[in-house]
C-alpha positions as CSV (number, residue, x, y, z in Angstrom):
1,M,-76.5,5.7,-49.6
2,D,-80.0,4.3,-50.1
3,I,-83.0,6.5,-51.6
4,G,-86.1,6.3,-49.7
5,F,-89.6,8.7,-50.0
6,R,-92.1,9.1,-47.5
7,T,-95.4,8.2,-47.6
8,A,-97.1,11.2,-46.2
9,G,-96.8,13.3,-49.9
10,F,-99.4,10.3,-50.5
11,H,-102.3,11.1,-48.2
12,Q,-104.8,10.8,-50.6
13,W,-103.7,7.7,-52.2
14,P,-104.4,3.9,-50.9
15,I,-101.3,2.9,-49.3
16,L,-100.6,-0.6,-51.5
17,D,-100.9,2.0,-54.8
18,V,-98.3,4.0,-53.0
19,L,-96.3,1.2,-52.2
20,N,-96.3,0.0,-55.9
21,L,-95.7,3.3,-57.7
22,L,-92.7,3.4,-55.6
23,G,-91.1,0.5,-56.3
24,R,-91.6,0.7,-60.2
25,L,-89.9,4.2,-59.9
26,G,-87.1,2.6,-58.4
27,Y,-86.8,3.7,-55.1
28,D,-84.7,1.7,-52.3
29,G,-87.0,1.8,-49.3
30,V,-90.1,4.0,-47.7
31,E,-90.5,5.8,-44.6
32,I,-94.0,4.5,-43.3
33,C,-96.1,7.7,-41.9
34,L,-98.8,6.7,-39.3
35,E,-100.5,9.7,-39.9
36,H,-101.5,8.2,-43.4
37,P,-105.3,7.5,-43.0
38,D,-104.5,3.5,-43.7
39,C,-101.7,2.9,-41.3
40,R,-103.4,5.1,-38.3
41,P,-101.9,4.2,-35.1
42,E,-105.4,3.6,-33.4
43,T,-106.3,0.9,-35.8
44,L,-103.4,-0.7,-37.2
45,T,-102.2,-3.6,-35.1
46,P,-98.8,-5.8,-35.1
47,A,-100.5,-7.8,-37.5
48,G,-101.3,-5.5,-40.0
49,A,-98.0,-3.5,-39.7
50,A,-96.2,-7.1,-40.9
51,D,-98.6,-7.3,-43.8
52,L,-97.4,-4.0,-44.4
53,A,-94.1,-5.2,-44.4
54,R,-95.0,-8.2,-46.9
55,L,-96.3,-5.6,-49.1
56,C,-93.0,-3.3,-49.0
57,A,-91.1,-6.6,-49.8
58,D,-93.3,-7.4,-52.9
59,A,-92.8,-3.9,-54.3
60,G,-89.1,-4.2,-53.9
61,L,-88.6,-2.0,-50.9
62,E,-87.1,-1.6,-47.5
63,V,-88.8,-0.1,-44.5
64,A,-86.6,2.5,-44.2
65,S,-88.1,3.9,-41.3
66,V,-91.4,4.4,-39.1
67,S,-93.2,8.1,-38.3
68,Y,-95.6,9.7,-36.6
69,H,-95.4,13.3,-37.0
70,A,-99.0,14.5,-35.1
71,D,-99.0,18.0,-35.6
72,V,-102.6,18.7,-35.7
73,E,-103.8,16.6,-33.0
74,E,-104.5,17.6,-29.2
75,P,-101.8,16.5,-26.5
76,A,-103.2,13.7,-24.9
77,L,-104.1,11.6,-28.0
78,R,-100.9,12.3,-29.5
79,R,-99.0,10.4,-26.7
80,E,-101.1,7.9,-26.9
81,N,-100.5,7.7,-30.7
82,T,-97.1,7.8,-30.5
83,V,-96.8,5.0,-28.1
84,R,-99.1,3.0,-29.9
85,A,-96.8,4.1,-33.1
86,L,-93.6,2.7,-31.4
87,S,-95.2,-0.5,-30.7
88,L,-95.3,-1.1,-34.5
89,V,-92.1,-0.6,-35.9
90,S,-90.7,-3.7,-35.0
91,A,-93.8,-5.4,-37.3
92,F,-92.7,-3.6,-40.2
93,G,-89.0,-4.8,-39.5
94,A,-87.7,-1.4,-39.3
95,D,-84.9,-0.1,-36.3
96,V,-85.8,3.4,-36.3
97,F,-88.9,5.4,-35.0
98,I,-89.1,9.1,-35.7
99,M,-90.9,11.6,-34.1
100,N,-91.0,15.7,-33.4
101,G,-91.7,17.9,-30.7
102,R,-94.8,19.9,-30.1
103,R,-94.6,23.4,-31.5
104,L,-93.9,25.9,-29.0
105,E,-96.9,28.1,-27.4
106,P,-95.8,31.8,-26.7
107,G,-95.9,31.4,-22.7
108,A,-96.1,27.5,-22.5
109,E,-91.9,26.6,-23.9
110,E,-91.4,25.1,-20.7
111,G,-94.4,23.0,-20.4
112,V,-93.7,21.8,-24.3
113,R,-90.8,20.7,-23.5
114,T,-91.5,18.6,-20.0
115,E,-94.0,17.0,-22.2
116,L,-91.4,15.8,-24.7
117,A,-89.3,14.5,-21.3
118,E,-91.8,12.7,-19.9
119,L,-92.9,11.4,-22.8
120,L,-89.2,10.0,-24.1
121,D,-88.8,8.8,-20.4
122,A,-92.2,6.3,-21.4
123,L,-90.4,5.5,-25.0
124,L,-86.9,4.5,-25.0
125,P,-87.4,1.6,-22.3
126,R,-89.3,0.4,-24.8
127,A,-87.1,1.0,-27.4
128,E,-84.5,-0.6,-25.3
129,A,-86.3,-3.3,-24.9
130,D,-87.5,-3.6,-28.7
131,G,-84.1,-3.0,-29.7
132,L,-85.4,0.1,-31.5
133,R,-83.6,3.9,-31.4
134,V,-86.2,6.8,-30.4
135,A,-85.2,9.2,-33.7
136,I,-86.2,13.3,-32.9
137,E,-86.8,15.0,-35.8
138,P,-85.3,18.9,-34.9
139,E,-88.1,21.5,-37.0
140,P,-88.1,25.5,-36.4
141,G,-90.4,25.9,-34.3
142,L,-90.9,22.8,-32.1
143,A,-89.9,21.6,-28.8
144,V,-86.4,20.8,-30.5
145,G,-85.8,23.1,-32.7
146,C,-82.2,23.1,-34.6
147,S,-79.4,20.4,-33.7
148,A,-77.3,22.4,-31.1
149,E,-80.8,22.0,-29.0
150,M,-80.9,18.4,-30.1
151,K,-76.9,17.6,-29.1
152,A,-78.5,19.1,-25.2
153,L,-81.0,16.9,-25.5
154,L,-78.9,13.9,-26.5
155,D,-76.3,14.7,-23.7
156,R,-78.8,15.0,-21.2
157,A,-80.6,12.0,-21.6
158,D,-77.4,9.9,-22.7
159,N,-79.6,7.0,-23.8
160,P,-77.8,5.2,-26.6
161,H,-81.8,4.7,-27.7
162,L,-82.1,8.3,-28.4
163,A,-81.1,9.3,-31.5
164,V,-81.6,12.1,-34.7
165,N,-83.5,12.3,-37.4
166,L,-81.7,15.2,-39.4
167,D,-83.7,16.9,-41.6
168,V,-81.2,19.0,-43.7
169,G,-83.4,21.6,-45.1
170,H,-84.8,22.3,-41.3
171,A,-80.9,22.1,-40.5
172,F,-80.1,24.7,-43.1
173,L,-82.4,27.0,-42.0
174,T,-81.5,26.9,-37.7
175,D,-77.6,26.4,-37.9
176,A,-75.1,27.7,-38.9
177,D,-73.8,25.7,-41.3
178,V,-75.1,22.3,-41.5
179,C,-72.2,20.4,-42.6
180,D,-71.2,21.4,-39.2
181,S,-74.1,20.5,-38.1
182,I,-73.5,16.6,-39.2
183,R,-70.1,16.4,-37.7
184,L,-71.5,17.6,-34.2
185,L,-74.4,14.7,-34.2
186,G,-72.0,12.1,-35.7
187,P,-73.1,8.6,-35.3
188,T,-76.4,9.9,-33.5
189,I,-78.0,10.6,-36.8
190,A,-80.2,7.4,-37.6
191,H,-81.6,8.9,-40.6
192,T,-82.4,11.9,-42.9
193,H,-84.7,13.7,-44.6
194,M,-83.8,15.3,-47.9
195,E,-85.0,18.0,-49.5
196,G,-84.1,21.4,-51.6
197,M,-84.5,24.3,-49.4
198,A,-84.0,28.0,-50.4
199,A,-82.8,30.3,-47.5
200,G,-85.0,31.7,-45.3
201,V,-88.2,30.0,-46.4
202,H,-89.3,26.7,-45.1
203,K,-90.7,25.2,-48.1
204,H,-89.5,21.7,-49.2
205,L,-88.6,21.8,-52.9
206,L,-86.6,18.8,-55.3
207,P,-83.5,17.7,-54.3
208,G,-80.8,20.1,-55.4
209,E,-83.2,23.2,-55.8
210,G,-82.9,26.3,-53.2
211,D,-79.4,27.2,-51.9
212,L,-78.7,24.4,-50.0
213,D,-75.5,22.4,-50.9
214,L,-76.8,18.6,-50.8
215,V,-73.7,17.4,-52.3
216,A,-71.6,18.8,-49.7
217,V,-74.2,17.6,-47.3
218,C,-74.0,13.7,-48.6
219,R,-70.1,14.2,-48.1
220,T,-70.2,15.5,-44.8
221,L,-72.9,12.1,-44.1
222,A,-70.0,10.0,-45.9
223,E,-67.2,11.3,-43.8
224,I,-69.0,10.6,-40.4
225,G,-69.5,7.1,-41.8
226,Y,-73.3,7.4,-42.5
227,E,-74.6,4.6,-44.2
228,G,-78.6,5.3,-43.6
229,Y,-81.0,6.2,-45.8
230,C,-81.6,9.4,-47.5
231,T,-85.6,9.8,-47.4
232,I,-86.9,12.5,-49.3
233,D,-89.8,14.8,-47.7
234,L,-92.0,16.4,-49.7
235,F,-95.7,16.6,-48.5
236,N,-97.7,19.3,-50.3
237,I,-97.5,17.3,-53.7
238,A,-101.4,16.9,-53.9
239,D,-101.4,17.9,-57.7
240,D,-99.8,15.5,-58.5
241,P,-97.4,13.1,-55.9
242,A,-96.4,10.2,-58.9
243,D,-94.6,13.2,-60.7
244,W,-92.8,14.7,-57.6
245,A,-91.9,11.3,-56.4
246,A,-90.6,10.2,-59.9
247,S,-88.0,14.2,-60.5
248,A,-87.2,13.7,-57.0
249,L,-85.6,10.2,-57.0
250,E,-84.2,11.5,-60.2
251,A,-82.6,15.1,-58.6
252,M,-81.6,12.8,-56.0
253,R,-79.6,10.5,-57.8
254,E,-78.2,13.3,-59.2
255,V,-77.0,14.7,-56.3
256,L,-74.9,11.5,-54.5
257,T,-74.0,10.9,-58.1
258,E,-72.2,14.5,-58.3
259,A,-71.4,13.9,-54.4
260,G,-69.2,10.8,-55.5
261,L,-71.6,8.2,-53.2
C-alpha cells in the first residue's frame, strides 16, 4: 500500500512548498485538499489543476485523491464549490473525489440528509462521464456518520461511481469493529485516511498512537484486496507540520511493516 499525506495539514504553507517537502520526505502521493488557499474551487481552473499535477510529478508524488471538506461554509456556497471541485479532479490526473456531509443540526437532520442526496444526484452523472468515483467520508455527527449509514447510502444509490473514503479513526469511534466495517464495505472503499485514535476521543494522532489497532486494520484492508492509498490525516499541526509529516511517515511505515505489507 502506498502512503500519502493530506495538504490540509499545511494550510499556512504555499502549496509548492508542501509538495516539495512531501516528496523529499519520501511520500508516494498526496491528497490535494481544495480548502487550501492556493487551491480554492472558486479560483482554480482545470489548467491550474493540471499545472499543480505537474508540480506533484516533479516532486515525485502521485495525486492520490482530491478532496473538498468545506465544513464551515454556508450550504449554498458549499454546494457550488463541491460541484466545481469535482470538475477539477480529472485535470489532476486523479480518479477519486472525497467529500463529506454537513453537520447534523438538532431538528434539521432530515433536511441535511436530503440535501446530500440531492447533491449526489447532481454529482454522480458527472462522475460517470469523467470516469471518477465520489467517495463519501463517514464522520461522527455528519450526514453520513458511520459505516452502517454509508452502506445504507450505497445500497440506496446502487451506483458504481459512489464509493467510500474510510477514515479508520472515525470508524473506530462510531463502529463496533473497524475490521468488520472494512469487510462490510469491501470493494466500495476507494481511499482511506489513516491516523491513530484513542477510544472515545475524536483527536487525530500519529499512526500507531492511541487505542486503534492499525496493524489489524491494514491486514484487513489487504484481506479484501484493497490496493489504494493509506493517506495520513493530520490537520491540527500548524506548530510544525513538517516534523509531524516526517514522524507520521516513519510511523505508518512501521505499521505496514508489522502488518507484513
